[in-house]
N, C-alpha and C positions, 0 to 999 in steps of 0.2 A: 361586636366581633372585630378582632384585630385583623386588618386587611392584608398584611404581609409580615414576613420575618418570624412567624411562629413555626414551631416544630410540632408535628403530630405523627402518630403511629398507631399500630394495632397490637393488642395481645390476642393471640389465637389459641384456642384449644379445640379439640375435636376427638372423635372416636377413632380408634385404631392406633395400636402401638407400633413399636419398631418393626415387628414382623410383618406389618402390612405395607411397609414402605413409607409411612408418614413420619414426620419429624416435628410434631407439635411440641412447643415449649412455652407455656404461659408465663414464664419468668422473663421472657424477652419482649421488648417493644420493637415491632417490625415496621419497616418502610412499606408504604403503599407502592406496589409495582407501577402504578400509573401516575405517580407523583410528578408534576412538571418541574419541580425543583427539589434539591436535597439540601437540607440545612445541617451542617456538621459543626461540632464544637471547634474542630480544628479549622483555622482560617488561613494558614500560610502553608504552602506546598512543602512537604517533607519535614515539617517541624512539629514534633509530638513526642511525648515521653515514650521511650522504648518499653515494650511489653506492658503497656497500660491497658487494663480492662475497665470498661466504663459502667460498672454497676448493672442495673437492670435494663439498660437500653440494648446495646449490642456492642461488640468489640470495637468497631471503628467509630461508634457514637454518631451514626448517621441516621437522621430521621427525615420524614417527608416535609416538604415546604410548599408554599403557594404564594401567588402574588395577585391580589384583587385590587391593588392600588395603582399600579403603573398604567399610564395611558398606552394605547397601542403604539408599537414601535413605528417611527417615521422612516420609511425606506427611501424617501425623497425622490420617488419616481425611478429609482435604480432597479432595473430588471436584470435577470440572469442573461449573460451573453449567449448567443446561439452558436454552439460549436458542434459540428458533426463528429460522430465517433471516429471517422477516418482521419480527422485532423487533430485529434487529441494528443497533446504532449504533456504527460502527467509528471508532476513533481511531488514525490512523497516526502512528508516531513512530520516530525512530532512538534506540536505546539510548544512544549516545554523546552526542548533542547535547541530549537531554532534560534532563540534570542536570550537564553539563560545566561550566557557568558557575558562578562563585563565588556568584552570587545565589541558587543553589539552596539555600544554607544547609547543605549537607552537608560533612562532613570531606573534605579534599582527596583522600584515598585512595579515597573512595567516589564521587566525581563521575564522571559518564559511564559508570556501571557497571550491571550487573544489579541490584545492591543499591540503586543510586540509584533505579531504577524502582520497586522494592519499597517504598522509603521514601516515595514520592509516591502511594501507592495512594489515600489519602484525597482528594487533589486530583482524581484520576480519578473517584472515586465522587461527589464534589460536582458535577463536570461532568455526570454522568449517563450516561456511555458504558458499554456493557456488553461491548465487545470492543476489545482493543488489537491492532493489526497492526504487528508489529515489522519495520522494514527489516532487511535480511539480517543474521543472527546466526551463520551458519556461518563457520568459520575462513577468514580472508582476509588479504591483505597490504596493510595500510593505507599502506605506504610504496612501493607499486608505481610511483608517478609519479617516484620518486627513484632508480630503478635505474641510469639513465644520464642524463647532462646532456640536458635538453630544456626547452622553454618552460614546461612544467607542473611542473618539479621542485621548486617551492616548496610544492606542495600535498600534503595528507594526505587519504587517502580515508576519509571518515567514514561514507559510506552503505553500502559493503560489497558492491556488485554485481560482485564479482570472486572468486567462490568458489574456495578452494584445497582444501577438504576438506568432504565432504557429510554427514559423521556427527559432526563435532566442533564444539562451540560455540566462538565467538570467545573465545580465552583472554584477550585484552587488554581485553575488556569486563568482566572480573572486577575486583575491587578492585586497586589499584595494586600491581604486583609479584607478584600471586598466581600459583600454579601452574595447569596445565591441569586437574588434578583439583579444585582449589578453585574454579576458574571454572565447572566443570560443576555443582558443588554449589550455587553462588550462582545459576546459571540456574534450577535446580529450586526454590530458595527464592523466587525472583521469581515463578515460575509459581504456586507454592503460595499466595503472598500475594495475587496477583491473583484466583485462583480463590476464595479465602476471602472476597474482597470482591464476589463475584458477577460477575467479569469474565473472559471467555474470552480465550485467547491464540492469535492467528493469526500465522504466520510468512510473511514475504515471501521466497520461495525462488527461486533462480536456477539452473534446470536447463538453460537454453538455451546457456550457454557457461561457460567457466572463466577464471581468471586466468592461464592458461598462455600466453595471447597468441597471436601468429601467427608465421609464418616470418621476418618482417622483424625482429621483436623478441621472440624466443622466451624464455619463462620456464619452462623445463622443470623441473617439481617432482614430477610424479606420472603421471597418465594419458598425457600426451603421450609420455613416455619408456617407458611400459609397453607400450602397443599403440595408437598414434596412429590407425591405420587403422580400428580398431573403435570407439574412443571418440569420434572426431571425424568430421564430414563432410569428405571429401576428394574431389578430382577430379585424378587423376594425369595427365590428358590436357592440363592447362593449367599455365601457369607458376606462378601463385599457386594452390597446391593446396588450401589450407585454405579451405573455403567459409565465407562470412561473412554470415549472415542476421541477425546480432545487433548489428552495428556495433561489435563488441569483438574482432574478429580471428579468432574461431573459432566453431564451432557444434557442440554435442554431438549425436552421432548417436543421438538419443533413441529411435528406433524400431528400432534394432538390438536383437535379443532380449536380448543380454547387458547392454546399456546400459539397456534398459527395466527389466530385473530389478534392476539396480543402483539406479535411481531409486526403484522401489517399495520396495526394502529400506531406502533412506534415509528415505523418508517414514514407513514403519512404525516405524523406529528412533526418530524424534522423537515419534511418538504414544505408543509404549510406554515409552520411557526417560524422556522429558521431559514427557509428559502434555499436549502441545499440542493445540489444538482444531481446527486447520484450516490451510490454506495458500493464499496468493495467489501464483500462478505468473507470474513476470516473463516478458514476451514469450512468452506461452504458445503463440502461433501457430507459433513456431519448433519446438515439439514436435509439430506436425502435419505435418511434412515427412518424406519418405522419405530413404533413405541418399544419394540424389543431390540432395536438396533440393527435390524436387517436392511440392506440397501433396497431402495425402491426405484423402479424404472421411471415412474411419473409421480414424484413426491408432490403432494397437494400444496404444500407451502410454496415451493419453487414455482409451480404453475400459477398459484394465486398472485404472487408478486409480479410475474410476467404479464398477467392479464388484467391487473387492477387498473381502472381508468385514471385514478388519481396519481398513479406512478408511471403512466404511459410515456411521459417525457423525460424521465430520469435515466441515468446510466446505471446498469446493473452489471457488476463485475464479480465473478466467483473466483475464490482461491480453490481450485477444483481437486482438493484432497483433504483428508483428515488424518488423525493420528491412530486410527484403527485399521489402516491398510487400504482404505477406499481411495483410489487414484483415478480421476476422471478427466485428465487433460485431453481435450479433443472430444470428449464424450459426455460432458456435463449436461444434464437435462436442461434444455434451453428455450424451447418454443420460439426460436429465432430471435430472442430478445437478449439473452444472457451472453456477455463476453466472459473470457477466461484469462486468468494469469497463465501464460504459456511457459510452464516450467521447463519444457523440452527446449524451447528457444534459449532460455538462460543457460542451461547445461551445455548445449551443443556449441553455442557461441564461445563460452568460456574455454571449452576444450580445443576448439579449432584455433582460436587466437593464441593460446599458449603453446600450440604446436603438437598436440596429440595426433597420432597417425590414424588414418582411416575415417576422418571426420568430414571430408570435403563434400560428399554427396548430401549428408544430413545438413551441413552448413548451408548449402545451396537451397535446400527445401525450406529451412527456417527463415532465411532472409528474403525469400520470395513469397511469403504469406502462409506457409505451412498448409498448403492445399491438401496434402495427404491426410490432415486431421480435420480441417474445417470446411472443405469444399463439398458439402452435402446439404440437402434441403435448401433453405434460403440463407444459410450462413454466409458471412462475408469475411474478407481478410481482416477487417478491423475487429472481428470477434476474438481474434488472438491479440491479447494485450502483451506486447513484446517488451521484455526487460532483461537486463544483465545483472543488476544488483537491486536489492530492496532491503527492508529492515532486517529480514532473516539472513543470517550468515554474514559473509565478508562484505565490506564496502569495496568500491572500485579500487581504491588505493591498496586495501588489504590483499586483493587478488594478485598484485605484483610485489607484495612485501613479505608474505608468509607462505610457507608450505603447509603449515598446520595451525590450528587455532591455539590460543593461549589464554584460556579462561579460568585458570586455577584460582585467581583471586575472587571469583564469584562464589566460591564455597560449594560447588557442585562437582568437584574433582574433574573438571574439564569436560563434563558430560553435556553441559548446556551449549546451545548453538548448533548449527548445521555441521555435519562431518564432511559431506561431499561438496567441498567448495571449489574444486578444480582450479586451484591457484598455483602460482609459481613465484618464488621469492627472488627470481632473477639473479641468483647466486649468493645472496646473503639474507638471513632471516632478520626481519625488521625489529625495531624497538617496540616493547609492549608496556612501558612503564608510564606513559604520559596520560594521566587521568583527565587532562583538559580536553582530550579528544571525545569525551562523552557529550560535549556540547559543540555546536557550530562555532568555528573560530573565524570571526569576521576579519581579524587582522591578517590571517592567512589568505583570505579572499583578496584583500587589498594588494597583497604582494604578487598575486597571480592574475590581476585584472587584464593585463595585456598579453597573457600567455594562455593558460588552460581555460580561464573563464572566457576569454575572447573566442577561442576556438569552439568551446561548447556552445556559446551563445550563437555564433554564426552558423554552426551546424544545425541547431534547433530551428533557426529562422529559415535556413535553406530547406530543411525537411518540410516545414509548414507551407512554404511558397511554391515549391516545385511540384507540379501535378503528377509527375511520374512516380513520386514517392509516397503519396497519400491516395490509395486506390480504393474504389468501391467494389471492384471485381477482381477475380483472380487472373493471373497472367495467362496469356495464350501464346502460341508460337509467333504470332505477329508482334507481340509486345516485347519479347526478349530473345536475344541470341546469346547462347553460352559458348564462350571461346575455349572449349575443353575437348580433349581426346584421351584423358587419363582418369576417367571417373573411377575405374576399378583399381587404380594404383593406390594402396594405402599410404605410401610414402609421399604422395603428391599433396602439397599444402598450399598450392597457388590456385586461386579461383578468379576468373575474369568474365565479365558479361557486359552486354550493352542493353539498356532499356530504350526502346524506340518510341518516338512520339507518334504512335500509330493512330491515335485519336485526333491528331491535328490540333493540339493545343498551341503549337508555335513556340514551345518552350525549349526545343533542342533535345537531341538524344543525350544519354548519359553513359559513359564508359566507366565501369567501376572495377577495381582490382584489389584483391586482398592477398598479401604474401605472408604466410606464417612460417616460412623457411628462415633459416639463420644466414641466408646468403641472398644476394641480389638476383632478381629474375628479369632478364631482358625480354620484355613482352612485345610481340608484334601487334600493332594496333589495327583494328579494322578501319576501313575507309569511312570517313564521316559522310553524312548525307550530301547530295550534290550541292555545290556552291557554298559549302560550309567548311570550317576548320575546327580542329580540336583545340580547346582552351583549357588550361589547368585550373581547376577550382580548389582541389585538396591534394596535398601530398604531406602525409603526417611525418615524414622524415625531415622536412625542412623547418628551420626556425621560424618563430612568429615574427612578422605577420605573413611570411611567404607560405606558411602551412595552409592558410585558407585565404583565397583571394576572391572576394564576392563577385566581382565583374569578370573574373577569369583572366588568365594570362596566356597569350598566344606564344608560339615558338615551339610547340610540340610537333615532333616529326613523326615518321612512320613507326617508330619504336619508342618504348618507354622503359627505363631501368627502375623497376619497383624495388625499393629498399627492403632489407630484412625486417620482418614484423611490421610492415608498413601497409598503408592503404592509399589509393589514388582515385580521385574522381575527376573525369574530364567531361566537358560539355561541348556539344557541337554548336558553333555560333557563326 
């Protein structure tokens, strides 16, 4: 028997035709859903003949692989760093786009690879983050848009939200031309390098649908041809039988007992074999539906993941909505284990900062832990994963560059991408023609090392080190004083408050002010604690390096003139 590098698959036939919800096709050779590796004819990311169909295997020509030859991976004693959820600073990235550009300085064969991420560990350390969240790294078909002629057939899927195998790492994220076995080893080397640097690894996982598409454009490669009725939600009483709560043509039947076990096995495989530290579940609310697509109050899969002893130490983060209208921000079934992407935090902060009226009260709630949504049972402030930008919708720079999205070149008539970006172009709509922005531009980073990068890095480190900013409990009246008497005035866009060192950390109080007005606000400062003075840490209106002074700068008097669209942080010392 050949011990590695071979391709295998199954031909499946069975009873039951189209009207039963099954999709058997004995002409197709299908992947093993539990295959630990995927062997594809295509070895280089994004390089394949357009509209190529590969005979009797399957369209992307992917088959199952195995490795009985390699010795167990040597982790060299490197263990996962211990990072409490309250202290997580998460950096979301795509493996491919992070180093694909020539400006990364890597050899051409290593660009856009797991090895590329490992090579940039020092950059991540200098930024100060302690968790990386990788966009999907399960095997997928990056050429899926090019299977047949269509308006999007010029595009290559870099993000990976079309999983084809739930146990195998994306082979073409290995170095150029590498085998599936080599890609698996490179993935582990990347995790080991990140762990050695004190950085945990969270995977963005897509268990809500697969890349096998729908009945209009089927891409039968595995589960669809093995047992469609079990693996996917179907309704045989309607013409379009594949239920679609994901916007991607199909929905995994996640709360079927067999599929639930399959998902649990996949999660535990990535924890045991690849030493990953947690998972962010894409469209997690789709996993809260029964086999007919109805929402469930206590979905068995979500409970099983929360209660599984082999997953007890990993982070569980839900994207608490789906494309079928189920929106569960603040109410995702959690068993006090699951955290959530707080979409309300994102939207409110964007709107307040850009100057929308009537947002101040909501802004105060969001930046103080969203207790109105999470302060029940044993949930904690850190169960709200706070973010302003992510892979969906506008980047941070886009938010101040465009009033509307400009995605016509994608071939979807500007329908793709989020519509509610709450952005402002600051008076002039930005450029949309620079295709290099698809990948991380390392030369741009070099030009901003002493400016934006320095500020962001210092802010991240300040957040990690200051105990008043990483809390295990919700704020009480003893912890915070709001310097406000205009809560009900929709035109008020200034918010100031003091966080008190009520627990006796010895870290000093923090005075924080946000001014979203277009004019200066002359703010009266509260008296600092006895024997101390206010020192300026942050004033975003000042040029670098005055905008962030780590040790603080004295000279602050009883009032502070907060600049338009500015933020100030003072510390009592």
